[in-house]
C-alpha positions in Angstrom: 2.8 -10.1 6.6 6.4 -11.2 6.5 7.2 -8.4 3.9 5.3 -5.8 5.9 7.4 -6.6 9.0 10.6 -6.5 6.9 9.8 -2.9 5.8 8.5 -1.8 9.2 12.1 -1.0 10.2 11.2 0.8 13.4 8.9 -2.0 14.5 5.9 0.3 15.3 3.4 -1.8 13.3 3.0 0.7 10.6 4.7 2.1 7.5 5.7 5.7 7.6 6.7 7.8 4.5 10.4 6.6 4.6 9.4 3.0 5.0 6.8 3.3 2.2 9.4 4.8 0.0 11.6 1.8 0.6 8.7 -0.5 -0.3 8.2 1.3 -3.6 11.9 1.5 -4.4 12.2 -2.3 -3.8 9.4 -2.8 -6.3 10.9 -0.3 -8.8 7.8 1.9 -8.4 9.1 4.9 -6.6 8.6 8.2 -8.5 8.4 11.0 -6.0 7.8 11.9 -2.4 4.4 13.3 -3.6 3.5 9.8 -4.8 4.4 8.3 -1.4 2.2 11.0 0.3 -0.7 10.2 -2.0 -0.4 6.5 -1.4 -0.3 6.9 2.3 -3.2 9.3 2.2 -5.2 6.8 0.2 -4.5 3.9 2.5 -4.5 5.6 5.8 -8.0 4.9 7.1 -7.4 6.2 10.7 -5.7 9.4 9.6 -2.5 8.9 11.6 -0.2 9.5 8.6 1.0 5.9 8.5 -0.2 2.7 7.0 -1.0 -0.2 9.3 -1.0 -3.8 8.2 -4.8 -3.9 8.5 -5.2 -0.8 6.3 -2.9 -2.3 3.7 -4.8 -5.7 3.9 -8.1 -4.0 3.5 -6.9 -2.2 0.4 -5.4 -5.3 -1.1 -8.6 -7.3 -0.5 -11.0 -4.7 -1.6 -13.4 -5.6 -4.4 -13.9 -3.3 -7.4 -17.2 -1.6 -7.8 -19.7 -3.0 -10.3 -19.4 0.1 -12.5 -15.6 0.2 -12.5 -13.7 1.2 -15.6 -11.2 -1.3 -17.3 -8.2 0.6 -15.8 -9.7 0.1 -12.3 -10.2 -3.6 -13.0 -6.5 -3.9 -13.9 -5.5 -2.0 -10.8 -7.6 -4.5 -8.7 -5.9 -7.4 -10.4 -2.5 -5.9 -9.6 -3.5 -5.5 -6.0 -4.5 -9.1 -5.8 -1.2 -10.2 -7.4 0.7 -8.3 -4.7 -1.5 -9.2 -1.8 0.6 -12.2 -0.9 3.8 -10.1 -1.0 2.8 -8.3 2.2 
């Protein structure tokens, strides 16, 4: 949660596109604004165009489906590794 608050620069309890861009840049993962939009869309459970801490936590704690492909399992492992960062 500490890192989430650090990147929530306007203090509204969510990460908007600019804040998410800063998160990705800090992790050397930023590629494009389209990437940021896709990430937000994938995490934004309530459809407000932002990512709340709960939405991010749900994503990071999600379990892979039983029939997942090896790439998806690697993605799940990466999520778990970064879970403590936020």
